[in-house]
C-alpha positions in Angstrom: -78.4 0.5 15.1 -81.0 3.2 16.1 -78.1 3.4 19.4 -75.5 3.8 17.5 -76.7 6.3 15.5 -77.9 8.6 18.4 -74.5 7.9 20.0 -72.9 9.7 16.8 -75.2 12.5 16.9 -74.4 13.2 20.5 -70.6 13.0 19.6 -71.0 15.6 16.7 -72.8 18.0 19.0 -70.2 17.7 21.9 -67.5 18.7 19.0 -69.2 21.3 17.7 -69.9 22.6 21.0 -66.3 22.6 21.9 -65.3 24.5 18.6 -67.5 27.2 19.5 -66.0 27.8 23.0 -62.5 27.6 21.4 -63.3 30.0 18.7 -64.9 32.5 21.3 -62.1 32.3 23.7 -59.4 32.9 20.6 -61.2 36.1 19.6 -62.1 37.3 23.2 -58.4 37.0 24.9 -56.0 36.4 21.7 -56.4 40.4 21.1 -57.0 41.6 24.6 -54.9 39.8 26.9 -51.2 40.6 27.6 -50.1 39.1 31.0 -47.6 41.9 31.9 -49.8 44.8 30.4 -47.3 45.4 27.6 -48.8 47.1 24.6 -47.7 45.0 21.5 -48.2 46.7 18.2 -48.1 45.4 14.7 -44.1 45.6 15.0 -44.7 42.2 16.2 -44.3 41.2 12.8 -41.0 42.5 12.1 -37.6 40.4 12.1 -35.4 40.5 15.1 -31.7 40.2 13.5 -29.9 40.4 16.7 -26.6 38.4 16.5 -24.8 37.0 19.6 -21.0 36.2 19.8 -19.7 34.6 22.7 -16.0 34.3 23.0 -13.9 32.5 25.4 -9.9 32.3 25.2 -9.5 31.5 21.3 -12.9 29.9 20.7 -16.2 31.7 19.6 -19.9 30.5 19.4 -22.3 32.4 17.3 -26.2 32.3 17.7 -28.7 34.3 15.8 -32.2 35.5 17.2 -34.0 33.6 14.6 -32.6 30.4 16.4 -34.7 31.1 19.3 -38.1 32.4 17.8 -41.2 30.8 18.7 -43.9 30.6 15.8 -47.3 31.3 17.6 -49.3 29.6 15.1 -48.4 26.0 16.1 -48.9 26.7 19.7 -52.2 26.4 21.5 -54.3 29.4 22.5 -53.0 29.2 26.2 -49.5 29.1 24.8 -49.7 31.7 22.3 -51.4 33.9 25.3 -48.0 33.0 27.4 -45.7 33.6 24.5 -47.3 37.0 23.8 -44.4 39.4 23.1 -41.6 36.8 22.6 -41.9 37.1 18.6 -41.8 40.9 18.7 -39.5 43.2 17.5 -36.1 44.1 19.2 -37.3 47.2 20.8 -40.4 45.0 22.2 -38.0 42.3 23.5 -35.9 45.1 25.2 -39.1 46.3 26.7 -40.3 43.2 28.1 -37.0 41.7 29.5 -36.5 45.3 31.4 -40.2 44.8 32.6 -39.3 41.3 33.9 -35.8 42.5 35.4 -37.5 45.2 37.5 -40.2 43.3 39.2 -37.1 41.1 40.3 -37.2 38.3 37.9 -33.7 36.7 37.5 -31.9 37.9 34.6 -31.3 34.4 33.3 -35.1 33.5 33.4 -36.0 37.0 32.0 -33.8 36.4 29.0 -34.5 32.7 28.5 -38.4 33.6 28.3 -37.6 36.0 25.5 -35.3 33.7 23.9 -36.5 30.3 24.6 -33.9 27.5 24.3 -30.7 30.1 24.8 -29.7 28.6 27.9 -29.6 25.0 26.5 -27.2 26.3 23.8 -25.3 28.0 26.9 -25.0 25.0 29.1 -23.5 22.9 25.7 -20.8 25.9 26.0 -20.6 25.5 29.7 -19.8 21.6 29.6 -16.9 22.8 26.9 -14.8 24.9 28.9 -15.7 24.0 32.4 -13.3 22.1 34.4 -12.8 20.8 38.0 -9.7 22.2 39.9 -6.9 19.2 40.2 -4.0 19.1 42.6 -0.4 19.3 41.1 1.4 16.0 41.7 4.8 14.7 42.5 5.9 12.0 39.9 9.1 10.3 40.0 10.7 9.4 36.6 14.1 8.3 35.8 15.3 8.6 39.2 14.1 12.2 39.3 11.3 14.3 41.0 8.8 15.8 38.4 5.9 18.0 39.2 2.7 17.7 37.3 1.1 20.9 37.2 -2.0 22.0 39.0 -5.4 22.2 36.9 -7.1 25.7 37.4 -10.8 25.0 38.0 -13.1 26.8 35.6 -16.7 27.4 36.2 -19.0 29.8 33.9 -20.5 32.3 36.1 -24.2 32.4 34.6 -25.2 35.5 36.9 -22.6 37.8 35.6 -23.1 36.6 32.2 -26.9 37.4 31.9 -26.1 40.5 33.5 -23.6 41.7 31.0 -25.5 40.0 28.1 -28.7 42.1 29.0 -26.8 45.1 29.2 -25.2 44.7 26.1 -28.6 43.8 24.4 -29.8 47.2 25.1 -27.8 49.1 22.4 -26.2 46.5 20.0 -27.7 44.2 17.6 -24.5 42.5 17.3 -23.4 41.5 20.7 -20.0 40.6 21.5 -19.5 39.0 24.8 -16.5 37.3 26.6 -17.8 34.7 28.4 -17.2 35.3 32.3 -15.7 32.5 34.4 -15.0 32.0 38.2 -11.4 30.3 38.5 -10.5 28.2 41.7 -7.1 27.2 42.8 -6.7 23.2 44.1 -5.6 22.8 47.3 -2.0 21.7 46.1 -0.2 23.8 43.7 3.5 23.6 41.9 4.5 26.2 43.9 3.6 24.6 47.2 5.1 21.4 46.2 8.3 23.0 45.0 9.1 24.0 48.5 9.5 20.2 49.4 11.6 18.9 46.5 15.0 20.2 47.5 17.7 17.9 48.0 18.1 17.5 52.1 21.1 14.4 51.9 22.7 11.9 49.6 25.0 9.0 51.0 26.8 6.3 48.9 28.1 3.1 50.0 30.5 0.9 47.6 29.5 -2.7 46.5 32.3 -3.1 44.0 33.7 -6.2 45.5 30.3 -7.8 46.3 29.1 -11.2 44.9 26.5 -11.3 42.4 24.1 -12.7 44.6 24.6 -9.8 47.4 23.9 -7.0 44.5 20.9 -8.8 43.6 19.6 -8.6 47.1 20.8 -4.9 47.5 19.2 -3.9 44.1 15.8 -5.9 45.1 15.7 -4.0 48.6 16.5 -0.6 46.9 13.7 -1.1 44.5 11.3 -1.5 47.2 12.2 1.8 48.8 12.6 3.9 45.8 10.0 6.4 45.6 8.7 6.2 48.9 6.4 9.4 50.0 6.6 10.1 53.9 3.5 12.8 54.9 4.6 15.4 57.7 5.0 13.1 61.0 4.9 10.0 59.1 6.9 7.1 60.1 9.1 4.7 58.0 9.9 1.4 59.0 12.6 -0.5 56.9 11.1 -4.0 57.6 7.5 -3.3 56.4 8.6 -1.3 53.3 10.9 -4.1 52.2 9.2 -6.9 53.3 10.9 -10.6 54.4 13.9 -11.1 53.2 13.4 -15.3 52.1 13.7 -17.1 49.1 9.8 -17.2 48.5 10.3 -13.6 47.7 13.1 -13.9 45.5 16.2 -13.2 47.6 19.4 -15.1 47.2 22.0 -16.6 49.3 25.1 -14.2 50.0 27.0 -13.3 53.2 25.6 -12.4 56.4 27.0 -11.8 59.7 26.1 -14.3 62.0 27.1 -14.6 65.8 30.2 -12.8 64.5 31.1 -15.2 61.5 30.6 -14.2 58.1 28.3 -17.2 56.4 26.0 -17.8 53.6 22.4 -16.8 54.2 19.3 -15.8 52.2 19.1 -12.0 51.8 22.6 -11.3 52.3 23.5 -7.5 51.6 20.5 -6.3 52.7 21.8 -4.6 55.7 24.0 -2.4 53.5 20.9 -0.9 52.0 19.6 -0.2 55.7 22.7 1.0 56.9 23.0 3.4 53.1 19.7 4.6 54.2 20.3 5.1 58.0 23.0 7.5 57.2 21.3 9.3 54.7 18.1 9.7 57.1 20.7 11.4 59.7 22.2 13.7 57.0 18.5 14.8 56.3 18.1 15.9 59.8 15.2 13.0 60.1 14.7 11.5 63.7 15.6 7.8 64.0 13.7 5.9 66.9 15.3 2.7 66.1 18.5 1.3 64.9 20.7 -1.5 65.6 24.4 -2.4 65.3 25.9 -5.5 63.9 27.8 -8.1 65.9 30.8 -7.2 64.2 31.8 -4.0 62.5 31.2 -3.7 58.8 33.6 -2.1 56.1 31.2 0.1 54.1 30.2 2.8 56.8 32.0 4.5 59.7 32.2 2.5 62.9 28.9 2.9 64.9 26.8 4.2 61.8 25.9 0.5 60.7 22.0 -0.2 60.8 21.4 -4.2 61.0 17.9 -5.4 60.3 16.5 -8.7 60.7 12.7 -9.0 60.0 10.9 -9.8 63.1 13.3 -8.4 65.4 15.9 -5.7 64.4 14.3 -3.0 62.3 15.5 0.6 61.2 12.7 3.1 62.1 12.6 7.0 61.4 9.8 9.7 61.3 9.4 12.7 59.1 9.6 15.3 61.7 9.9 18.1 59.1 7.6 20.9 58.0 6.4 19.1 54.8 6.6 15.8 52.8 9.4 13.8 52.3 10.8 11.8 49.1 13.3 8.8 49.3 15.1 8.3 45.8 17.4 5.4 45.3 20.3 4.8 42.7 22.0 1.4 41.9 25.1 1.2 39.9 27.5 -2.3 39.7 29.9 -0.5 42.0 27.7 1.7 44.5 24.3 2.5 45.8 23.2 6.2 46.5 20.1 7.2 48.6 18.7 10.7 48.5 16.5 12.4 50.7 14.3 15.1 49.3 12.1 17.5 51.4 12.0 21.1 52.6 15.2 23.0 52.3 17.6 22.8 54.9 19.0 26.2 54.0 22.0 27.3 56.2 21.9 24.1 58.2 23.8 21.1 57.7 24.7 17.6 59.7 28.1 15.8 60.4 28.7 12.4 61.8 31.4 11.7 64.3 32.5 8.4 66.0 34.5 8.3 69.1 36.3 4.6 70.3 36.4 4.3 74.0 38.1 1.3 76.3 40.1 -0.5 73.6 40.6 -4.1 74.8 43.4 -6.1 72.9 42.2 -9.7 71.5 43.8 -12.7 73.1 45.7 -15.2 71.7 45.1 -17.3 68.7 43.1 -20.3 69.3 43.9 -23.7 67.2 41.0 -26.1 66.2 41.5 -29.7 64.8 38.7 -30.4 62.3 38.2 -33.8 64.1 34.2 -33.8 63.0 35.1 -32.9 59.4 33.1 -29.8 59.6 35.4 -27.9 57.4 36.3 -30.7 55.2 35.4 -28.4 52.0 38.6 -26.2 53.0 41.0 -28.3 55.1 41.7 -32.1 54.8 45.2 -32.7 56.0 47.1 -32.2 59.3 49.3 -29.6 57.3 46.7 -27.2 56.3 44.9 -24.8 57.9 43.0 -21.6 57.0 42.0 -18.6 59.5 38.5 -18.9 60.4 38.2 -15.6 62.3 40.6 -12.7 62.3 41.8 -11.0 65.5 40.0 -7.8 66.2 40.4 -5.6 69.3 37.3 -5.1 71.5 36.0 -1.3 72.0 33.0 0.7 72.8 31.8 3.4 70.0 30.1 6.4 70.6 28.3 7.9 67.7 27.1 11.6 67.2 25.0 13.6 64.8 26.4 17.2 64.9 24.2 20.1 63.8 25.9 23.1 62.0 24.3 26.5 61.4 26.2 28.5 58.6 29.0 26.0 59.2 29.1 26.3 63.0 28.4 23.8 65.4 25.3 24.3 67.4 24.3 21.1 68.7 26.3 17.7 69.4 23.7 14.7 70.1 24.6 11.2 71.1 23.1 8.5 68.9 24.3 5.5 70.2 26.8 3.8 72.2 28.1 0.5 70.8 30.1 -2.4 72.6 32.2 -4.9 70.7 34.1 -7.7 72.3 37.5 -8.4 71.6 37.8 -11.5 69.3 40.9 -13.6 69.1 41.7 -15.2 65.8 40.9 -18.7 65.0 43.0 -21.3 63.1 41.6 -24.5 61.7 43.8 -27.7 61.0 42.7 -30.7 58.8 43.5 -34.0 60.8 44.2 -36.3 58.2 47.8 -37.8 57.7 49.1 -37.7 54.5 50.3 -40.7 53.0 54.7 -41.3 52.7 56.7 -43.1 50.5 60.3 -44.2 50.8 62.4 -43.3 48.2 64.3 -46.4 47.8 60.8 -48.3 47.6 59.9 -45.8 44.8 63.5 -46.4 43.0 63.1 -50.2 43.3 59.4 -50.4 42.3 60.4 -48.4 39.1 63.1 -51.0 38.4 61.1 -53.7 38.5 
């Protein structure tokens, strides 16, 4: 017990000693110390009635000086020494801010020393008005090119803000300040994109007489191409874009050309899409690096201007050799398909297609085939029935050209391809089965009996 009583006495003496030190320290320094040598009079007790109105566009934020006053009675001695002058009169605060700025203290730090917490309020305003720059965008909707406007970047200019604020603060109790901002443009603007949204070309082909399966395949391939965007120097591959034309991929059976014959095959009709695209690309002045002909001429484009595609062997490839981006739009109706190419304006330049037939070869004599193997039994059965398996076609060589015109005047003629077609004679298939014949008298007597 004695030990505990003595310990309590020691604690009491220590507390009494510390209290004496604090009392002496307070009376010595609370009245005499000023860290920046500023004489502060009884005016410290006067109320600061400054009002801050901050404006940006149609928004306004209002703050009052009392929102930032510090009550020194709730701070420690050391804190009160460092905060001396913050709660003074308006004139004391002006002098203190000027003193701080004069010794090269940043305006933001100087002002927040007097109005502690002002920057916290400003940071909330900053979050409300600032935004990052955002590029304008091309968007394709309803088969049209639309441009979403760019967003201008907004950043609060804090250095200029506090400079302007301190200048106004010197002579105004009610401060009306427009918040200064730094605006930054994004890399891609609407104006920049509009340069590359001119229609360079458009080409259509008819599908009015196509079967439902063929139309389905055509529409499916068009959907894969529609909206394609090619950057400058970028290459386009039809096979890579459209993909494999298989039943697993949803393609249907329709007429295709195989070894010079029109037969049923998966994906029939897709070559009309590639041929339509080929002609649109030529008229747009794009550089075609790969295209192939069909084994027979097709009726939906000019001779020499078809583009046969077969996944894994034949492809349509071209590159964007223009000064900007290229966009491909496709339109489908029940009677036609249209492919349009958009990019930099061709201005006074245009392109024409031209073909030339050389070295014609007349088709040979008609060939007769008897269907002994029953290969065409679904079409012919009896020996008095026949159908034309192949039509006679003359052979020839076709040279296709692309003509460049400036202000309607030809300035260049470029050979695109030289396509050779062998002559094809007509092939007639007859059935082989003999029809049964009946004697008229046998028929008559059987009816009598």
